[in-house]
Structure formats: C-alpha cells, structure tokens
C-alpha positions in Angstrom: -4.4 -29.0 20.2 -2.1 -31.0 17.8 0.2 -29.4 15.4 -2.2 -29.6 12.4 -5.0 -28.0 14.4 -2.6 -25.3 15.6 -1.2 -24.6 12.1 -4.7 -24.4 10.5 -6.5 -22.7 13.4 -8.8 -19.9 12.1 -7.6 -20.5 8.5 -10.3 -19.7 6.0 -8.8 -22.0 3.4 -6.1 -24.7 3.4 -4.4 -25.5 0.1 -4.2 -28.4 0.2 -5.2 -30.3 3.3 -3.1 -33.3 2.4 0.0 -31.1 1.9 -0.4 -29.3 5.2 -1.0 -32.5 7.0 2.3 -33.8 5.7 3.9 -30.5 6.9 2.3 -30.8 10.3 3.6 -34.3 10.8 7.1 -32.8 11.2 6.9 -29.0 11.5 10.2 -28.4 13.4 12.5 -26.2 11.3 10.1 -25.9 8.4 9.7 -22.3 7.0 6.6 -20.3 6.4 6.4 -16.8 4.9 4.1 -13.8 4.6 4.9 -10.8 2.4 4.0 -7.3 3.5 4.3 -4.2 1.4 5.8 -1.6 3.7 3.0 0.9 4.2 3.4 2.4 7.7 1.6 1.5 10.9 0.4 -2.1 11.3 -3.4 -2.5 11.4 -5.7 -5.4 12.1 -5.2 -6.9 8.7 -1.4 -7.2 9.3 -2.0 -8.5 12.8 -4.4 -11.2 11.7 -1.7 -12.9 9.6 0.8 -12.1 12.4 -1.4 -14.2 14.8 -1.1 -17.1 12.4 2.7 -16.7 12.3 2.7 -16.9 16.1 0.7 -20.1 15.8 3.3 -21.5 13.3 6.2 -20.6 15.6 4.4 -22.3 18.5 4.2 -25.4 16.3 8.0 -25.2 15.8 8.2 -23.6 12.4 10.5 -20.7 11.4 8.9 -17.6 9.9 10.1 -15.4 7.1 8.6 -11.9 6.9 9.2 -10.4 3.4 9.4 -6.7 3.6 8.4 -6.2 0.0 10.2 -3.0 -0.8 10.4 -3.7 -4.6 6.7 -4.4 -4.6 6.0 -1.1 -2.8 8.2 0.7 -5.3 6.2 -0.8 -8.2 3.0 0.4 -6.4 4.3 4.0 -6.3 4.8 4.1 -2.5 7.9 6.3 -2.7 11.7 6.0 -3.1 13.6 2.9 -2.0 15.1 4.9 0.9 11.6 6.0 2.1 10.2 2.6 1.7 13.0 0.9 3.7 12.6 3.4 6.5 8.9 2.5 6.7 9.8 -1.2 6.5 12.2 -0.9 9.5 9.4 0.7 11.5 7.1 -2.2 10.6 9.7 -4.7 11.6 9.9 -3.2 15.1 6.1 -3.4 15.4 5.9 -7.0 14.4 8.5 -7.9 17.1 6.7 -5.8 19.7 3.4 -7.6 18.8 4.8 -10.9 19.7 6.7 -12.6 16.9 9.7 -14.5 18.3 12.9 -12.8 17.2 14.8 -16.1 17.4 12.3 -17.8 14.9 11.7 -14.8 12.6 13.8 -13.8 9.6 13.1 -10.4 8.0 14.0 -10.2 4.3 13.9 -7.2 2.0 12.6 -8.1 -1.5 15.5 -6.1 -3.0 17.9 -8.6 -1.5 17.0 -11.1 -4.3 14.4 -9.6 -6.6 17.0 -7.5 -8.4 19.4 -10.4 -9.1 19.9 -11.7 -12.6 18.6 -15.2 -11.8 15.3 -13.8 -10.4 14.9 -11.4 -13.3 15.4 -14.2 -15.9 12.8 -16.4 -14.0 10.5 -13.4 -14.0 10.9 -13.0 -17.7 10.2 -16.7 -18.2 6.9 -16.3 -16.3 6.1 -13.3 -18.4 6.5 -15.5 -21.5 4.4 -18.4 -20.1 1.6 -16.5 -18.4 -1.2 -15.0 -20.3 -2.1 -11.4 -19.7 -5.6 -12.4 -18.7 -4.2 -14.9 -16.1 -1.9 -12.3 -14.6 -4.7 -9.8 -14.5 -6.9 -12.2 -12.6 -4.2 -12.4 -9.9 -3.7 -8.7 -9.7 -4.7 -6.8 -6.5 -8.0 -5.0 -6.9 -7.3 -1.4 -8.1 -8.7 1.5 -6.1 -11.5 3.5 -7.8 -10.0 5.9 -10.4 -6.6 4.1 -10.6 -5.2 3.3 -14.0 -3.8 -0.2 -14.5 -0.1 -0.2 -15.3 2.3 -2.9 -16.5 3.7 -3.0 -13.0 0.4 -4.2 -11.6 0.6 -7.3 -13.8 4.3 -8.0 -13.0 3.6 -7.7 -9.3 1.8 -11.1 -8.9 4.4 -12.9 -11.0 7.0 -11.6 -8.6 5.0 -12.8 -5.6 4.8 -16.3 -7.2 8.6 -16.4 -7.5 9.0 -15.1 -3.9 7.8 -18.5 -2.7 10.6 -20.3 -4.4 13.4 -17.8 -3.8 12.7 -17.5 0.0 13.0 -21.3 0.2 9.8 -21.8 2.2 7.6 -24.8 2.9 4.3 -22.8 3.4 2.9 -19.6 2.1 0.5 -17.6 4.3 -1.7 -14.7 3.4 -5.1 -13.2 3.6 -7.8 -14.6 1.5 -7.1 -11.7 -1.0 -3.8 -13.5 -1.7 -5.5 -16.7 -2.9 -5.2 -15.8 -6.6 -1.5 -15.2 -6.3 -0.9 -18.6 -4.6 -3.0 -20.4 -7.2 -1.0 -18.7 -9.9 2.2 -20.0 -8.2 0.8 -23.5 -8.1 0.0 -23.3 -11.8 3.1 -21.6 -13.1 6.1 -22.6 -10.9 6.3 -26.2 -12.1 7.0 -24.9 -15.6 10.3 -23.5 -14.1 10.9 -26.9 -12.5 10.1 -25.5 -9.1 7.9 -27.3 -6.5 4.5 -26.1 -5.5 4.0 -25.3 -1.8 0.9 -25.4 0.3 -0.8 -22.2 1.4 -3.0 -21.0 4.3 -5.4 -18.2 3.8 -6.7 -16.1 6.7 -10.1 -14.5 6.8 -10.9 -10.9 5.9 -12.4 -8.9 8.8 -15.6 -7.0 7.9 -15.9 -3.2 8.0 -16.1 -2.1 11.6 -19.0 0.2 11.4 -21.2 -1.5 8.8 -20.2 -5.2 9.0 -19.9 -5.2 5.2 -17.0 -5.9 2.9 -13.5 -5.5 4.3 -12.0 -3.4 7.1 -9.5 -1.2 5.4 -7.3 1.7 6.3 -8.0 3.3 2.9 -11.8 3.4 3.4 -13.9 3.3 6.5 -12.7 2.8 10.1 -9.9 0.5 11.1 -7.8 -0.4 14.2 -4.1 0.2 14.1 -1.1 0.1 16.4 -1.0 3.9 16.8 -4.5 4.0 18.3 -4.6 5.2 21.9 -6.6 3.3 24.4 -9.2 6.0 24.2 -9.4 6.0 20.4 -9.6 2.2 20.4 -12.5 2.3 22.9 -14.3 4.9 20.8 -13.9 2.9 17.6 -15.0 -0.4 19.2 -18.0 1.2 21.0 -19.2 2.5 17.6 -18.9 -0.9 15.9 -21.7 -2.8 14.3 -22.6 -5.6 16.8 -26.0 -7.2 16.5 -26.6 -10.1 19.0 -25.9 -12.7 16.3 -23.0 -14.4 14.4 -25.0 -14.2 11.2 -26.5 -10.7 10.7 -29.2 -10.0 8.2 -28.2 -8.3 4.9 -28.6 -4.6 4.9 -31.6 -2.9 3.1 -29.7 -3.0 -0.2 -29.0 -6.7 0.1 -25.4 -6.5 1.0 -24.1 -9.4 3.1 -22.9 -8.5 6.6 -20.8 -10.0 9.4 -20.4 -9.2 13.0 -16.9 -7.5 13.2 -16.9 -7.5 17.0 -17.2 -11.3 17.1 -14.7 -11.6 14.3 -12.2 -9.6 16.3 -12.8 -11.8 19.3 -12.4 -15.0 17.2 -9.3 -14.0 15.1 -7.4 -11.6 17.4 -8.3 -12.1 21.0 -8.9 -15.8 21.6 -5.8 -16.9 19.7 -3.7 -14.9 22.1 -5.5 -15.3 25.5 -6.5 -18.5 27.2 -9.7 -17.0 28.4 -11.7 -13.7 28.3 -13.3 -12.2 31.4 -16.1 -9.7 31.0 -16.3 -7.4 34.1 -19.8 -6.4 35.1 -21.4 -5.0 38.2 -23.3 -7.6 40.3 -26.7 -6.1 39.3 -25.9 -7.0 35.7 -24.8 -10.5 36.3 -21.3 -10.0 37.7 -18.0 -11.0 36.1 -18.1 -13.9 33.7 -15.2 -15.8 32.0 -15.3 -17.4 28.6 -12.8 -20.1 27.8 -13.2 -20.1 24.1 -14.8 -18.1 21.3 -17.8 -20.4 20.9 -18.9 -19.8 24.5 -18.7 -16.0 24.1 -20.5 -16.0 20.8 -23.2 -18.2 22.2 -23.6 -16.0 25.2 -24.1 -12.9 22.9 -26.7 -14.7 20.9 -28.6 -16.0 23.9 -28.7 -12.5 25.5 -26.5 -13.5 28.4 -23.9 -11.1 27.1 -25.0 -7.6 26.1 -23.3 -6.1 23.0 -22.1 -3.1 25.0 -20.3 -5.4 27.5 -18.8 -7.4 24.6 -17.5 -4.2 23.0 -16.0 -2.8 26.2 -14.2 -6.1 26.8 -13.0 -6.3 23.3 -11.5 -2.8 23.5 -9.6 -3.8 26.7 -8.1 -7.0 25.2 -7.2 -5.4 21.9 -5.5 -2.6 23.7 -3.4 -5.1 25.7 -2.3 -6.7 22.4 -1.4 -3.5 20.6 0.1 -1.5 23.5 3.6 -2.9 23.2 3.7 -1.9 19.5 2.2 1.5 20.2 4.9 2.2 22.8 7.6 1.1 20.3 6.2 3.4 17.7 6.3 6.3 20.2 9.9 5.5 21.0 10.9 5.4 17.3 9.2 8.8 16.7 10.7 10.5 19.7 
C-alpha cells in the first residue's frame, strides 16, 4: 500500500484529492490534526478517527490531538478544571489505544484560543461570516436544546484551529465536513492558506443499523466496556447477511454495523481475522481482508453469529489496554 492509499484508507471523503496527493508525495514530518471535545471515556466514534491517525503516523506524519477545553466550556461541559481533568484521562486512553507518543502532540485549546491574536481573528471571522453560514456549520442540537451564541462561535473557532495549530491536514468524522468547508471559504479572507481534509465515516446504530451510533442515544461501544459487556452488545447487534440491508418498515435507510466495525476498526489494525468454529460447522477460517469476510457473510459461508463472536474478540483486544489504563487512573 503506497502512502496515498494508506492516508486515504477508509476515508468517506477526501477534500481535495489533488491536495492530498501532493501531501502524500512527501508525508514525512507533515502535521495532521483532529480535535476532540473532552467528554470522558473514548467510544468507537473517537476510535475510528484514532485509527486514521495511526495510519497517518505509519505514513510518516506527525499528529496533533486538540483537547478542545474551550470548546467544551462553550458547550456547557463544566468548569475548566473539570474539563482538563477529563482531557487528561482521554489523553491516556489515546496513547493506550495505539497512538505513537513520539509522533503525537496533545494541545489544549486554551493554550492559544484565549490569546489576543486568536481573539482578533475570531472577531474578523464574526464580521465576515453570515449568521446563516455559521449556523449551517453548527453541530446539530439535541432535541429540546436552545441555540446559543456560543453554538455559532464554536465552528468559527474550529476553522481557526486549523491555522493556529500549523497543520497540513485536517481530519474528522463526516459530521465535521461543514466546519472544514467553512474554513476553506473563510480563512483566505484572513490571508491564511486552506488545508486539505479527510472525513471518516459515521458508524450506524448498533441495534438498528440506522443513523449514527451515539453514546447519547442508543447503544455504543466504549473503552470502559468489560469483555462480557462488549460481547453482549455485539451479540445483540443488527447483522443481516448483507452489506446493503433493506430499509426498515418506515423507509429508514440501514447499514450493517457489524460489517462496518470489521471494516473501520478491526481490519485496519489486524493483518487478518480468524473465525474459530468447531469442525462440524466448517472449522476455523481466516480472512485476509474485509472484502473476503463481507463476501463470506453474504454467501452464507460465514454465519452472523460467528461474525459477531469474532468481532467481539477483536474489539476487546483493541480496547483492553485503554480499559486497563482507565482502571489504573480510577484506582
């Protein structure tokens, strides 16, 4: 796999391909970043982008992880002291998960977002960005939440983060696309260069296959899950024998979250996957890539129950170091 393929592996969107190709031609020492609002225990959403960061490090890039304490404060997540304690716990989890400490820089947003230069640039963006444009880049509000001025300022700050962290590539889930597009539109007005972006997919809800797997609604998988809890969650997951499930009775589109977890979490971190089965059920079988496993599920060679059991084992191997680190920090 060449550097471009490694950098863009499993990306839902590349903005733009030409810019990322130029970056991939000489990735050594280039800097990529992801911002995370400190929110506690890492879950599969965090870990999906972390898998991409590990790919970038393998390609020779340096990674900046923004622990966005000011953003969390604007979102009402507690005092700065409380938020920073949470951020430090998240930092330890990322390192336990597999980010290379030598190639990873952790930065608090408050290290630069409270400075005069950043504040003046933020005010300039406030002057040049229409309220409608800023609202389109806002994170979706939870039901019943009231929009506040901070919710509009939030994406403007995210756009500036890309410049102030001095990065060559912005990475985020597909839900960050609107912010990255805002940055591409508005940063040139401040005489700042635009940067390319990679957007990772959104994993579907584990039990229904619809929408987005979220810790705030429905079932999710996190680093504090025990092996038993993880097995129980995966065994209850929606897993028809297809990559393209039919919509539900209300017409809602669905995905196969079990296959998505294999594709975006397991195969990027393991060279192959072995399904262990008794001889009377076909014996052990090893798949060298996602396509082979997904095809086996669709053909009936691999039963959904065997796929789920195997997924639980491999996910547990991935999150076990972070779970152990959490237990140490809480002891």
